[in-house]
N, C-alpha and C positions, 0 to 999 in steps of 0.2 A: 597869364599863366607862365610861370618860369619853368622851362623844360631843359635842364642841362643834359646833354647827350655825351656820354663817355665812350670814347673809341679806344679800346684796348687792342693794341697790335698783337698779332700772333707771336711775334718774337717777345718772349717774356722778359728779356733783359732790357728791352727798350721801354722808356718811360711812357706812360699813358698820355694821350692827348685829350684835352678837355675842350669841347666846343659847347658854349653856353649862350644864353641870351646876352645882349650887349653887356659890357662890363658893368657890374653892379655890386651890391652888397653881399651876394651869395658866393662864397668861396667854396669850390669843390676840388678835392684832390683824390687821386686814386693810386693804389699800389698793388703789386702782385707779390705774394709771399709763397714760399714753397716749404713743405714739411721737411724737416731735417731730423733724423734720428741721432740722438746723442747718448753715448754710453757714459754712465756715472762711475765714480770710483768704486761704488759698492756692487757693480756689475749690472745694475738695472739700466733700462733704456727708457729715455723719455723723448717725446716728440716736441720739437720747438718750431715755431714759424719764423723763417728768416727771409730777408729780401731775396727775390728770385734773380740770381745771376746766371744760372744755367739750369735747365730742366730737360728731362728726357721723357719719352712716352712712358706712361704709367705713373709718373710723379703726381702727387696730390698737391694742388695749389689752392690758395685762397685769394680771392679778389676783394679788396677793401675799398669802399667809397666813403670818404669823410666829407662832411659839409659844415659850414658855419655861416651865420648871419653877422657880417661885420658892420651892418648899417645901424641906423637909429630907429627904424620902424620895423614892425613885424612883417614877415614875408608869407604870403598865402599861396595856395594852389601849387605847391611844388611837387613835381614828378621827376624822378630819377630813372632814366632808361639806359640800361647797360647792355650793349651787345655782348654775346659770348663769342670770343674769337674762334675762328676755324681751327680745328685741331685740338679744341678744348671741349670737354664734356661736363656739363653742369651736373652736380651731385645733390646739393642741399644747401639751405642757409647755414651759415656758421652758427653753432650753438650760441644763443644769447642775442643773435641778430634777428630782426623782423623777417618774417616769411615774405618773399617777394611774389608778385604776380609773374607768371611765366608766359612765354610765347614761343611758338615753333615757326613763326613767319614774320615777326616784327609788327604785326597788325592787330591780331586778336590776342588778348591776355586773359589768364585765369589760373586756377589751380591745375597742376599737372593732370589730375584725373578727369578734368573737364576738356582737355585738348585732344585733338585727333590729327593724324597726318595721312597723306595719300601714300599708298604703297601697293604696287602691282594692280593698279586700276581700282582699288577699293580704299576704304578708310579704315584705319586701325587706331587703337589707343596710343597716345603719345608716350614715349619713354623719356627718361632724363637725358639720354644721348641726343634727343631730337630738339632740345631747348636751344633757341637762338638768341633770346633776349630775356633779361630779368628786369623787373620794374618795381620801384617802391614809390608810394605816394605818402606825403606827410599829412596825417589826419587833421592836424591843428596848425595854425600859423606858427612860424618859426620866430621866436622872440629875438630882439636885438641881443647879440652876444651868445645866443644859444648855438649849440653844435651837437653833432651826433655822427654816427657812422652805421653803414650797412655792410654786410660781407656775405659772400657765398663760397662754398667749397666746390672744387672742380678737379678734373683729372686730365692730364695730357693724353690725347689719343695716340 
């Protein structure tokens, strides 16, 4: 099983570090984008995603994970596990991206409404702010030359 583990630092301006299985045909890259409001000549405002150079609490960011099979054989059983950096609150998958499995502890994964956290000596339903990891599994083998990407929205705490 190939399990690339992406470690995204809390400093959004720093590039992400990718730790994966030994060097092989699976290329994985990640980037962090921040929402930027841009005013058009007609007075309307549009939101664009731009590389995160600076971000402050409350800013909405998007974490993007891109992958590609550079080999000559299909790759199977691929799981992407992406920790959510401290100081960042998970919000939702980016529209058009696959819905990830979520975790509040890095061990148990599922849909948000299936997760619980300990609070004040009891268990409560998990909230988006409790998410510590997002994970995607490729359902089918990744063909040679095939590529894709996953992304999720978050906010700086």
